C-alpha positions, 0 to 999 in steps of 0.5 A: 499500500502507498503510504506517501504519494509526492507530485511536483511539490515546490517551496522557495524563500525569495531567491532561494529554491529549497525543494523544486518539483519533488516527486516521490512515492513511499510504501508500507513497511519502508524505512526511507532515508531522506539524505542530502547535505544542509540546505538540500530541503530535508527539512522543508520537505518534512514540513510540507508533508507534516502541513506545517510549512505551506508548498509553492505549488505541487500536492501530497497525499497520505494513505491514498486519502483513507483517513481524510482530513484526519490523517495526521493522527496516524503521524508521529513526527518530531522535527529539529531539536526536542522542545519539552517543558524542562520542569516537568519529567518524562511522564507529565512531558508525555501526558501533554503531548497526548493532550494535544494529540487528543489521545486517552492513555493509561500510562507510559509505561511501554513506551518508556521501556522502549525508548529506555527512559523508565528509569528516569521517568521521574526526572525533570526533562532539564537533567536529561542528556542530549540523547536521553532528550531525543529518546523522550522526542522519539516516545513522543511520536508513538503516543496513539500508536501512529502508522507512520513515524518522522524523524529529522535529524535523529542523531545530530549533536549526539556523541557516538554512544547516543548515536548508536543508541537512536540508531538501535531504537530506529532499528527496533521501531522499522522491526515492528512493521511501521513505516519511517521516514527520516532525514539525514545528512549522516550517509554512514547511519542511513546505509544502516538504518534504512531500507530506502534512500531518497538522496537531495540536492539543492531542492532536487531529487537526484536517486531514490530507491531501495539502498542496495539498488542505490549502491552499485556493484563496484568492489573495492580493496583496502591494502598495506605493506611494509614498503608501500612504493612497492605495493603502489607500483604492483598495483598499479600493474594491473589496475588503473592509477585513477583508481588508486587512493593513498590513504591514511595508513594504506591504499585503497582501489577499485577492483577489477570484477571477480577479485576476492579477498583470497586472490589478492593476498595469493597475488601480492604474496607471488609478487613478493608482497606480505600484507599487512592489512587487507579488506575487500568490501562494496561500495559505501552509501558515501561514495555512491552519494559523491558521484551522484551528486557530481553527474547528476548535479553537474558538479566538477 
């Protein structure tokens, strides 16, 4: 079932075209990452589909019109910085959210358990760490058991531990069958969490599809040995020099089709090189993103 359909949606702020004729379709159960650098139109897009920002042109429809004017009751969302009453605790803040949503809720035990704040439920919001505040914001989106959850930069400003906690929480939520839409500029997080990705730049949609479809089948090797010059010379004897990059302590190269780590290690040894480091991996979303923004947006 189609959860959200967007058709030619546009929004400008003066001379700045924040979103430019954006069209996309989101199916039920999708974990969609809207990906792009700051200023790419991610937050504006979320604002428009949540009816908090008026579009200049274009249309969008939730749930194929199934819920009519009450579709917002099936959507839980948090945009930008979490805002709660600093002197109230988690239960009190969630109760206010429930009242605003018009939802009758018999306590918040399940939500607080899920977001990992049950032990701190009676602590004032102002005493929470940034990660805890973000988790409470995610908890607020769950009130009323909506079908769709929308998050804007859910790991923004968090330390590595906080990022990992929010990532695990979002994956857990997605496993319940809910449709999740999240905007982010952190490519690695999108790759770990999302089933689908939409790549934006300057308000334009550059590509959209399953993460595995967006990523091509290129394979890369990371290699190191005691004599890096000899390693480079050997690689250049069978790999195009432009496909070889010097990284911090190792060389990275794009592999011809069919090469495995075992084959590379064997070839190196036969050519007098003992590798001290070898890793063969698939293309990263970050690399694909850079390539897409160059080739499709006309960057040099």
